[in-house]
matplotlib code that plots the C-alpha trace (Angstrom):
import matplotlib.pyplot as plt

x = [125.1, 125.3, 125.4, 127.6, 126.4, 127.9, 128.4, 127.8, 124.5, 123.1, 123.5, 121.1, 120.5, 121.4, 120.3, 117.6, 119.0, 119.7, 118.0, 115.0, 111.7, 108.7, 106.5, 108.7, 111.4, 114.8, 115.5, 118.0, 119.5, 119.6, 122.1, 119.6, 117.5, 115.4, 112.1, 109.0, 109.5, 108.0, 106.3, 107.7, 106.4, 108.6, 107.3, 107.5, 110.1, 108.9, 109.1, 107.3, 104.0, 100.9, 99.8, 96.4, 93.5, 92.0, 88.2, 87.9, 89.6, 87.7, 90.7, 91.6, 95.2, 97.4, 98.4, 102.0, 101.5, 99.8, 101.3, 101.2, 101.2, 104.0, 103.0, 104.5, 104.1, 101.7, 103.3, 102.9, 102.2, 104.1, 102.3, 104.5, 104.4, 103.4, 106.2, 106.7, 108.6, 107.7, 106.3, 109.2, 109.7, 108.9, 105.9, 102.5, 101.4, 97.6, 96.9, 93.4, 91.4, 89.8, 90.8, 94.3, 93.7, 96.9, 100.0, 99.8, 101.0, 104.6, 104.9, 105.0, 103.4, 100.0, 101.5, 103.7, 101.0, 100.9, 98.3, 95.7, 95.4, 97.4, 101.2, 102.3, 103.0, 106.7, 109.1, 112.0, 114.1, 112.4, 114.0, 111.4, 112.2, 115.3, 117.8, 117.9, 115.2, 117.7, 119.9, 119.0, 121.3, 119.8, 117.7, 121.1, 122.6, 121.9, 118.9, 119.9, 118.8, 115.1, 113.2, 112.6, 109.4, 107.3, 105.4, 108.4, 108.2, 111.4, 110.2, 106.9, 105.6, 105.6, 102.4, 101.6, 99.6, 102.7, 104.8, 102.3, 101.9, 105.7, 106.3, 103.4, 104.9, 108.4, 107.3, 105.3, 108.0, 110.5, 108.2, 108.1, 111.8, 112.1, 109.9, 111.9, 114.9, 113.3, 112.8, 116.4, 117.6, 115.1, 116.5, 120.1, 119.2, 117.2, 119.9, 123.0, 122.0, 123.9, 127.4, 130.9, 129.6, 127.1, 129.8, 132.3, 129.5, 128.7, 132.1, 132.0, 128.6, 130.4, 131.3, 127.5, 126.6, 129.4, 128.6, 124.9, 125.7, 128.5, 127.0, 123.1, 121.7, 123.9, 127.4, 127.2, 123.3, 124.5, 126.7, 124.8, 121.2, 122.3, 124.4, 121.6, 119.1, 121.5, 121.6, 117.9, 117.6, 120.0, 118.2, 114.9, 116.7, 117.5, 121.2, 122.8, 123.1, 121.8, 123.3, 121.9, 123.8, 126.9, 127.0, 126.3, 129.1, 131.5, 130.7, 129.6, 132.8, 135.1, 132.9, 132.3, 136.2, 136.8, 134.1, 135.9, 139.2, 138.0, 136.3, 139.2, 141.5, 139.2, 139.0, 143.0, 143.2, 140.4, 142.7, 144.2, 140.7, 139.3, 142.3, 141.8, 137.8, 137.7, 141.0, 139.3, 137.3, 137.2, 137.1, 138.9, 139.3, 135.6, 135.2, 138.0, 135.9, 132.7, 134.5, 135.9, 132.5, 130.8, 133.4, 131.8, 128.9, 131.1, 130.6, 126.9, 125.9, 127.8, 126.0, 122.6, 123.3, 124.1, 120.7, 118.9, 120.2, 119.6, 116.1, 115.1, 116.3, 114.0, 111.2, 111.1, 110.8, 109.3, 112.4, 114.7, 112.4, 111.9, 115.7, 115.9, 113.0, 115.1, 118.2, 116.8, 115.0, 118.4, 119.8, 117.0, 116.9, 120.6, 120.6, 117.9, 119.1, 122.9, 123.0, 123.2, 126.4, 128.0, 127.0, 127.0, 129.0, 125.6, 124.5, 127.5, 126.7, 123.2, 124.6, 126.5, 123.6, 121.1, 123.5, 123.1, 119.3, 119.3, 121.0, 118.7, 115.5, 116.5, 118.2, 115.2, 113.7, 117.1, 117.5, 114.0, 114.9, 118.1, 116.5, 113.7, 115.3, 117.1, 119.9, 120.1, 123.3, 124.1, 124.3, 126.4, 129.6, 128.0, 126.6, 129.8, 131.3, 131.7, 131.0, 132.8, 131.7, 133.0, 136.0, 136.0, 132.3, 132.4, 135.4, 133.4, 130.3, 132.1, 134.1, 131.0, 129.3, 132.3, 132.4, 128.7, 129.0, 132.4, 130.3, 129.3, 133.2, 133.7, 131.1, 132.2, 135.8, 134.8, 132.5, 135.0, 136.6, 133.4, 131.8, 130.6, 127.3, 128.0, 128.2, 125.2, 123.1, 124.3, 123.4, 119.9, 119.1, 120.1, 118.3, 114.9, 115.7, 116.6, 113.3, 111.7, 114.4, 114.2, 110.8, 110.8, 113.4, 111.4, 109.9, 113.3, 114.4, 111.4, 111.9, 115.6, 115.7, 113.0, 115.3, 118.2, 116.3, 115.1, 118.5, 119.5, 116.9, 117.9, 114.7, 116.1, 112.9, 111.2, 114.0, 113.9, 110.3, 110.6, 113.4, 111.6, 108.5, 110.7, 112.3, 108.9, 107.3, 110.4, 110.7, 107.2, 107.4, 110.7, 109.6, 106.6, 108.7, 111.1, 108.5, 107.1, 110.6, 111.4, 108.2, 107.9, 111.4, 111.1, 108.0, 109.5, 112.4, 110.9, 108.2, 110.8, 113.7, 113.2, 113.2, 115.6, 119.2, 118.2, 117.5, 115.7, 118.9, 119.7, 116.3, 116.9, 120.5, 119.1, 116.1, 118.2, 120.6, 117.8, 116.2, 119.6, 120.0, 116.6, 117.6, 119.8, 117.1, 116.2, 119.8, 120.0, 117.0, 118.0, 121.2, 119.9, 117.5, 120.0, 123.1, 121.0, 120.3, 124.1, 124.7, 121.7, 123.3, 126.1, 129.1, 131.6, 131.7, 133.9, 131.7, 129.6, 132.8, 133.9, 130.6, 130.7, 134.3, 133.3, 130.6, 133.1, 135.5, 132.5, 131.4, 134.9, 135.7, 132.5, 132.5, 135.9, 135.1, 131.8, 132.5, 134.4, 131.5, 128.2, 129.2, 127.0, 124.8, 127.6, 128.6, 125.0, 124.9, 128.1, 126.6, 123.5, 125.6, 127.8, 125.0, 123.3, 126.2, 126.7, 122.9, 123.1, 126.5, 124.7, 121.7, 123.8, 125.7, 122.7, 121.8, 125.3, 126.5, 123.5, 119.8, 119.0, 116.3, 115.0, 116.7, 114.4, 111.2, 112.5, 113.7, 110.5, 108.5, 110.6, 110.2, 106.4, 106.6, 109.5, 107.5, 104.7, 107.1, 108.5, 105.0, 104.1, 107.0, 106.3, 102.5, 103.4, 106.1, 103.5, 100.9, 103.1, 104.3, 101.0, 100.1, 102.3, 101.8, 104.3, 102.0, 99.3, 101.8, 103.0, 99.5, 98.6, 101.9, 101.8, 98.0, 99.0, 101.8, 99.9, 96.8, 99.1, 101.5, 98.8, 96.5, 99.5, 101.1, 97.9, 97.3, 100.6, 100.2, 102.9, 102.7, 104.0, 101.1, 98.6, 100.6, 101.5, 97.9, 96.7, 99.3, 98.0, 94.4, 95.2, 97.1, 94.1, 91.7, 93.8, 94.3, 90.4, 89.8, 92.1, 90.6, 87.0, 86.8]
y = [92.5, 94.7, 98.3, 100.2, 101.8, 104.2, 103.3, 104.9, 105.9, 109.0, 112.0, 114.9, 117.0, 120.7, 122.8, 125.4, 127.7, 131.4, 131.7, 133.9, 132.4, 133.6, 133.3, 133.6, 136.1, 135.6, 132.5, 131.7, 128.2, 127.5, 124.7, 121.8, 119.6, 121.0, 122.4, 123.8, 127.7, 130.4, 133.0, 136.5, 140.2, 141.9, 145.3, 146.0, 148.5, 151.8, 150.8, 147.6, 147.4, 145.1, 143.2, 144.1, 142.1, 139.6, 139.8, 136.1, 134.6, 133.9, 133.5, 136.8, 138.2, 138.4, 141.6, 142.1, 144.9, 142.8, 141.2, 137.5, 135.6, 133.1, 129.6, 126.3, 125.2, 122.6, 119.1, 117.7, 114.1, 112.3, 109.4, 106.6, 107.0, 109.5, 112.0, 114.4, 116.8, 120.7, 121.7, 122.4, 126.1, 125.3, 123.4, 125.0, 126.6, 125.8, 123.1, 122.8, 120.0, 117.6, 114.7, 114.7, 115.2, 113.8, 115.3, 116.8, 114.8, 116.3, 114.2, 117.4, 116.8, 118.4, 121.2, 122.1, 123.7, 127.4, 128.9, 131.2, 134.4, 137.2, 136.7, 136.1, 139.0, 140.1, 137.8, 138.4, 137.4, 139.3, 142.2, 144.5, 143.7, 144.1, 141.3, 141.9, 143.8, 145.0, 146.6, 150.4, 150.2, 146.8, 148.7, 149.9, 146.4, 144.1, 141.6, 138.0, 135.3, 134.8, 132.3, 128.9, 128.6, 126.6, 125.5, 123.9, 120.1, 119.4, 121.1, 119.9, 117.2, 113.6, 112.0, 108.5, 109.2, 111.0, 108.0, 105.6, 107.9, 108.3, 104.8, 103.8, 106.0, 104.9, 101.3, 101.8, 103.3, 100.7, 97.8, 99.8, 100.0, 96.2, 95.2, 97.5, 95.7, 92.3, 93.5, 94.6, 91.3, 89.6, 91.7, 90.8, 87.1, 87.4, 89.2, 87.7, 84.5, 83.0, 82.7, 84.2, 87.6, 88.0, 86.7, 89.5, 92.1, 91.1, 91.4, 95.1, 95.3, 95.1, 98.7, 100.0, 97.5, 98.9, 102.5, 101.9, 100.4, 102.8, 106.2, 105.9, 103.1, 102.6, 104.1, 107.8, 108.0, 106.9, 109.7, 112.5, 112.0, 112.5, 115.5, 117.2, 116.2, 118.0, 121.1, 121.2, 121.0, 123.9, 126.0, 125.2, 126.7, 129.6, 129.2, 132.2, 131.8, 128.7, 125.5, 123.5, 125.6, 125.6, 121.9, 121.8, 124.3, 122.4, 118.8, 118.8, 120.3, 118.0, 114.9, 115.6, 115.9, 112.8, 110.9, 112.1, 110.9, 107.5, 106.9, 108.2, 105.7, 102.8, 103.3, 103.4, 100.3, 98.2, 95.5, 94.9, 95.2, 92.5, 90.2, 90.5, 90.0, 87.0, 85.5, 82.5, 84.5, 83.3, 86.8, 89.4, 92.0, 92.3, 92.8, 95.5, 97.4, 97.2, 98.2, 101.3, 102.6, 101.7, 103.4, 106.9, 106.0, 106.7, 110.4, 110.2, 107.8, 109.8, 113.0, 111.1, 109.7, 113.2, 114.5, 111.4, 111.9, 115.7, 115.3, 112.5, 114.6, 117.2, 114.6, 114.8, 111.0, 111.1, 111.9, 109.7, 106.8, 107.4, 107.4, 103.8, 103.9, 106.2, 104.2, 101.0, 102.7, 103.9, 100.4, 98.7, 101.3, 101.1, 97.2, 97.3, 100.3, 99.4, 95.8, 94.6, 96.8, 96.8, 93.6, 93.5, 96.8, 98.4, 97.5, 99.1, 102.2, 102.0, 102.0, 105.3, 106.9, 105.9, 107.3, 110.9, 110.3, 109.6, 113.1, 114.8, 113.5, 115.0, 118.2, 120.4, 119.2, 119.7, 123.1, 124.2, 123.0, 125.0, 128.1, 128.2, 129.9, 133.2, 134.7, 138.4, 140.4, 140.0, 136.3, 136.2, 135.5, 132.6, 131.1, 131.0, 129.1, 125.6, 122.5, 119.5, 115.7, 114.1, 112.2, 109.2, 108.7, 108.8, 106.2, 103.7, 104.2, 103.5, 100.5, 98.9, 99.3, 98.1, 95.1, 94.4, 94.6, 92.5, 89.6, 89.8, 90.1, 86.9, 85.0, 86.1, 85.3, 81.6, 81.2, 82.3, 78.9, 77.1, 76.5, 79.2, 80.6, 80.1, 83.9, 84.6, 82.0, 83.6, 87.1, 86.4, 84.3, 87.0, 89.7, 87.9, 86.7, 90.2, 91.8, 90.9, 92.4, 95.6, 96.1, 95.5, 97.9, 100.7, 101.8, 102.1, 104.4, 106.7, 106.4, 106.7, 110.8, 110.5, 108.6, 110.7, 113.8, 112.2, 111.7, 115.2, 116.5, 114.4, 112.1, 108.5, 107.0, 108.0, 106.6, 103.3, 102.8, 103.6, 101.0, 98.5, 99.0, 98.8, 95.5, 94.0, 95.1, 94.5, 91.2, 90.1, 91.3, 89.7, 86.3, 86.3, 86.9, 84.3, 81.7, 82.5, 82.4, 78.9, 77.6, 78.8, 79.4, 77.1, 78.7, 82.3, 81.7, 79.9, 82.6, 85.5, 84.2, 80.9, 82.2, 83.0, 82.1, 81.1, 77.4, 75.0, 73.9, 77.5, 77.7, 74.6, 76.0, 79.4, 78.3, 75.9, 78.8, 81.1, 78.9, 78.9, 82.6, 83.2, 81.6, 84.7, 87.3, 87.8, 88.5, 90.9, 92.9, 93.0, 94.1, 97.0, 98.2, 97.9, 99.3, 102.6, 102.9, 102.8, 105.8, 107.9, 109.7, 111.0, 109.6, 107.1, 103.6, 100.5, 97.9, 97.6, 97.3, 94.5, 92.8, 92.9, 91.8, 88.6, 87.9, 88.4, 85.9, 83.4, 83.9, 83.4, 80.4, 78.5, 79.4, 78.1, 74.9, 74.1, 75.5, 72.3, 70.0, 72.1, 74.5, 77.8, 76.3, 76.3, 80.0, 80.9, 79.0, 81.0, 84.2, 83.3, 82.3, 85.1, 87.8, 86.0, 86.2, 89.9, 90.6, 88.5, 90.7, 94.0, 93.1, 92.0, 95.2, 97.6, 98.1, 99.5, 100.9, 102.4, 103.1, 101.0, 98.6, 95.8, 92.9, 90.1, 91.5, 92.0, 88.3, 86.9, 89.0, 87.8, 84.1, 84.2, 85.1, 82.8, 79.9, 80.9, 81.3, 77.6, 76.3, 78.5, 77.5, 73.9, 74.2, 76.4, 74.2, 71.4, 73.4, 74.9, 71.5, 70.2, 72.1, 71.4, 74.9, 77.4, 80.3, 78.1, 76.6, 80.1, 81.0, 78.1, 78.2, 82.0, 81.9, 78.9, 80.6, 83.9, 82.2, 80.1, 82.8, 85.2, 82.9, 81.3, 84.6, 86.1, 83.1, 83.3, 87.2, 88.7, 92.4, 93.3, 91.8, 94.9, 97.6, 95.2, 94.5, 98.1, 99.1, 96.3, 97.6, 101.1, 100.3, 98.1, 101.2, 103.6, 101.0, 100.5, 104.2, 105.0, 102.4, 102.7, 106.7]
z = [97.3, 100.3, 101.5, 104.1, 107.1, 109.9, 113.3, 116.5, 118.1, 116.7, 118.8, 119.3, 116.1, 115.6, 118.4, 118.1, 120.7, 120.1, 116.9, 116.0, 114.8, 113.2, 116.3, 119.2, 118.6, 119.8, 121.9, 124.6, 125.5, 129.2, 128.7, 129.5, 127.1, 124.6, 126.0, 124.6, 123.3, 125.4, 123.4, 124.2, 123.4, 120.9, 120.0, 116.2, 114.9, 113.6, 109.9, 110.3, 108.7, 109.4, 106.4, 105.0, 106.1, 103.9, 103.5, 102.3, 105.1, 108.4, 110.7, 112.2, 111.4, 114.5, 115.8, 116.2, 118.6, 121.0, 124.1, 123.9, 127.3, 127.7, 127.4, 126.1, 122.5, 121.5, 120.9, 117.6, 116.6, 114.2, 112.0, 113.3, 116.9, 119.8, 120.1, 123.0, 121.0, 120.5, 117.3, 114.9, 113.8, 110.2, 110.8, 110.5, 113.8, 113.3, 111.0, 109.5, 110.7, 108.3, 106.1, 104.4, 100.7, 99.9, 98.1, 94.7, 91.6, 92.1, 95.4, 97.7, 101.2, 101.8, 103.7, 100.8, 99.0, 98.6, 101.1, 99.9, 102.2, 103.5, 104.1, 107.9, 109.8, 109.9, 111.7, 113.8, 111.0, 108.1, 106.5, 107.9, 111.5, 113.3, 113.9, 117.7, 119.4, 122.0, 119.5, 118.6, 115.5, 114.1, 111.5, 109.9, 109.8, 106.8, 107.5, 108.2, 106.1, 105.5, 107.4, 105.4, 103.6, 105.9, 102.6, 101.0, 100.7, 102.4, 105.6, 105.8, 108.2, 106.9, 106.6, 106.0, 103.0, 101.6, 102.3, 100.7, 97.5, 97.2, 97.5, 95.1, 92.4, 93.0, 93.0, 89.7, 87.9, 89.2, 87.9, 84.5, 84.3, 85.5, 82.7, 80.2, 81.7, 80.8, 77.2, 77.1, 78.3, 75.9, 73.0, 73.9, 74.0, 70.8, 68.8, 70.1, 72.1, 75.1, 73.6, 73.3, 72.0, 75.1, 77.5, 76.0, 76.4, 80.1, 81.1, 80.0, 81.5, 84.9, 84.3, 84.3, 87.0, 89.4, 88.4, 89.4, 92.7, 93.7, 92.3, 92.1, 94.3, 97.2, 97.5, 96.9, 97.9, 101.4, 101.8, 100.1, 101.3, 104.9, 104.0, 101.9, 104.9, 107.4, 104.9, 104.8, 108.6, 108.8, 106.3, 108.4, 111.4, 109.6, 108.9, 107.2, 103.4, 101.8, 103.3, 100.3, 97.7, 99.7, 99.9, 95.9, 95.4, 97.7, 96.2, 92.6, 90.9, 92.7, 92.4, 88.5, 88.1, 89.8, 87.8, 84.6, 85.8, 86.5, 83.4, 81.4, 83.4, 82.9, 79.2, 79.0, 81.3, 79.5, 78.2, 81.9, 83.3, 81.1, 81.6, 85.3, 85.4, 82.9, 82.1, 80.2, 77.9, 74.3, 72.8, 74.9, 72.1, 71.8, 75.6, 75.5, 72.9, 74.9, 78.1, 76.7, 75.4, 78.5, 80.6, 79.7, 81.9, 85.1, 84.6, 83.7, 86.3, 88.7, 87.9, 87.8, 91.1, 92.5, 91.1, 92.6, 96.1, 96.2, 94.9, 97.3, 100.1, 98.8, 99.0, 95.2, 94.2, 90.6, 88.4, 90.5, 90.2, 86.3, 85.2, 84.3, 81.8, 79.3, 80.1, 79.0, 76.0, 74.7, 75.1, 73.2, 70.6, 70.1, 69.7, 67.3, 65.1, 65.3, 66.0, 62.5, 61.7, 65.1, 66.7, 70.4, 70.6, 69.8, 73.3, 74.8, 72.8, 74.2, 77.8, 77.1, 75.4, 78.3, 80.8, 79.3, 79.2, 83.1, 83.8, 81.3, 83.0, 86.5, 85.6, 85.3, 88.7, 90.4, 89.0, 90.1, 93.9, 93.6, 92.4, 94.8, 97.6, 96.8, 99.2, 99.6, 99.5, 103.0, 102.5, 99.6, 101.6, 103.7, 100.7, 98.9, 101.8, 100.1, 102.4, 101.2, 101.9, 104.8, 103.4, 105.9, 105.5, 101.6, 101.9, 104.1, 101.9, 98.5, 100.0, 101.3, 97.8, 96.2, 98.2, 97.7, 93.9, 93.9, 94.4, 90.6, 89.9, 92.0, 90.0, 86.6, 87.4, 88.5, 85.6, 83.0, 83.2, 82.5, 79.0, 76.9, 78.0, 81.8, 82.6, 80.5, 82.4, 85.8, 84.5, 83.2, 86.3, 88.6, 86.8, 87.2, 90.8, 92.0, 90.8, 94.3, 96.2, 94.1, 94.5, 98.3, 98.9, 97.2, 100.5, 101.9, 99.2, 100.0, 103.9, 103.9, 103.8, 106.4, 108.6, 107.9, 108.6, 112.0, 113.0, 111.9, 114.1, 117.2, 117.0, 117.4, 118.5, 115.2, 113.1, 115.1, 114.7, 111.0, 110.3, 112.2, 109.9, 106.8, 108.0, 108.5, 105.2, 103.0, 104.6, 103.7, 100.1, 99.3, 100.8, 98.8, 95.7, 96.7, 97.0, 93.5, 91.8, 93.5, 92.4, 88.8, 87.8, 84.5, 83.4, 83.9, 82.0, 79.1, 78.7, 79.1, 77.2, 75.1, 71.6, 68.8, 70.0, 73.4, 73.5, 75.9, 77.3, 78.2, 79.9, 82.1, 83.1, 83.9, 85.8, 88.0, 88.8, 89.5, 92.0, 94.1, 93.7, 95.3, 98.7, 99.2, 98.3, 102.1, 103.0, 100.0, 101.0, 104.8, 103.9, 101.8, 104.6, 107.5, 105.7, 105.0, 108.7, 109.4, 107.1, 107.9, 110.7, 108.2, 110.2, 109.0, 110.3, 109.3, 110.8, 107.6, 105.5, 107.9, 107.5, 103.9, 103.7, 105.8, 103.3, 100.1, 102.0, 102.4, 98.8, 97.4, 99.5, 98.9, 95.1, 94.5, 96.4, 94.6, 91.0, 89.8, 90.9, 90.6, 88.0, 88.0, 90.6, 93.0, 92.2, 93.0, 96.3, 97.4, 96.4, 98.5, 101.6, 101.5, 101.5, 104.2, 106.4, 105.8, 106.6, 109.8, 110.9, 110.2, 112.1, 115.0, 115.3, 114.8, 118.4, 119.4, 116.2, 114.4, 115.1, 118.2, 116.9, 118.8, 117.4, 119.1, 118.0, 114.6, 114.2, 115.6, 113.2, 110.1, 111.1, 110.5, 106.9, 106.4, 107.5, 105.3, 102.1, 102.6, 102.6, 99.8, 97.5, 98.0, 97.1, 94.2, 92.9, 92.8, 91.1, 88.4, 87.2, 86.4, 83.2, 80.1, 78.9, 80.6, 80.7, 82.4, 84.9, 85.9, 86.5, 88.5, 90.5, 91.1, 92.3, 94.6, 96.2, 96.8, 98.4, 100.5, 101.7, 102.4, 104.4, 106.5, 106.9, 108.3, 110.4, 111.9, 112.6, 110.5, 110.9, 107.4, 105.7, 106.8, 104.9, 102.1, 101.4, 101.9, 99.1, 96.8, 97.4, 96.6, 93.6, 92.4, 93.0, 91.4, 88.2, 88.2, 88.4, 85.5, 83.3, 84.1, 84.2]

ax = plt.figure().add_subplot(projection="3d")
ax.plot(x, y, z, "-o")
ax.set_aspect("equal")
plt.show()
């Protein structure tokens, strides 16, 4: 599967010229590049008051009546590189030295905490000071929009500790959701086996699969996260009204109406959809019923994806990362509670109920973010101005995500003519094989808003460094998972699924398919990382769509050529080849059409863990085959893979190992502390 990306080199972010700030007063732009601000003397108005002193605070309160000499602002430091940019207006002017205590459990950065002490002295844009010091009538005019709260997490500078904590929480909840997903698939296999009923349900399962990719994980998020990041950047610059609320007012009602219309149309056209997706299905009527039930998730997944994108742009990752927990719980509960009476239709009902739970989990947090900043009466007209999404951007994003997910359609179309159970074998193999890819892209889910915000601020160098780091770390993690899956596939499938109606024959078929699927995991991960970079700038680009189209053509041609002789294994090989081609094309176009990463060093860095993964898979496969017990074989193979991969990777000097090992050590310490305290 792949994701779209916008082309063109990112331009400079919104200018900071001609706007008042809390420290400097009005600023003027000379027409040249951005320079450090000069501090000017602004006499306070007659009605301004000096805040009372705080006896508990040692730092003296600034005197607004005192003349401050003009001097350049102190450069700030970003955790990923050494920048040369001035301090942003919304950043703390005098950070307190000392160790970083880390963000609070809600994942707000350190500087997002409410400071103790007197409020800052009146700024040039506060209601108690004139909007223009040169205008004698400014005191009689409505006050402009209040300055953004510098303690807000979306305006605070990012730290490495915040990124690490956010990634850890996101990955932990994703692991828990993946484990629940395995329980869900185990329950489906145990209750209904791998036959005509599950084949019918899995055709209907195409609807939530597409909806999750288009509306939650990839498509809509690639358009909404940059849009919210730009709105937050404008809010930080003191734009009139509230750009975030304006964006919500201009997009949410229209998108909700579109989601409802598409869901209703899909329910009405369910027979035609089933006939097009799986023309050789033994029981199409059952698939039609399940499709009509799951069509409701178009609306619920769309609203859940909207909430996730808005919260991630606000640097709130807890609720978006937790949405698949109630979703899977809803499906599992429905299958066991209603499976006896409704059969496999109970799983489809669980999909509909789980989608509603995904929205309910995020709604309180999003409402809290939107209520946080109140606009005054003077801002009512500006806040009411709706800001619709960029239609070309939305079109390219959705087309790319649709093309990526269409690989599943191709697989099921080709497998519908094979013996019963072929679609189920492909489904189970793909679900397990994609776990390493999902975990490796968790970091990109956290850093995507940071890259979008950097491009919105015009900091291309910071965005490039972040993308290159993400590629190195994600490549290391997914290659380790690929080696483990190739080495221990039979043991994994036997332990996870071989019970009830799932036989040893199903285990052998699924394990063989999963090993072939694993060959495309690196391409899946690179595509997921790279396509976020294409769309971080918030501009439309057709290059990612063309790259995905080339991958689809390769998947279709290779699959049609090999399905007759290789069956499901040939279909899996076609999937791996197509997505790898797409990843190669996206990487080749990055320098001219997106964040200008250094392609040569990136490829050299990825070659080191790739060599370690090949050696680890061979050694792990030999170790896993020695014990007869599947659990002992999995333990022996997994341990061998980890040892060989880590030792060889460090010997080769792979840069992604250091942050990966730090993450593992941090998680181990936290788990030990939670257990032993």
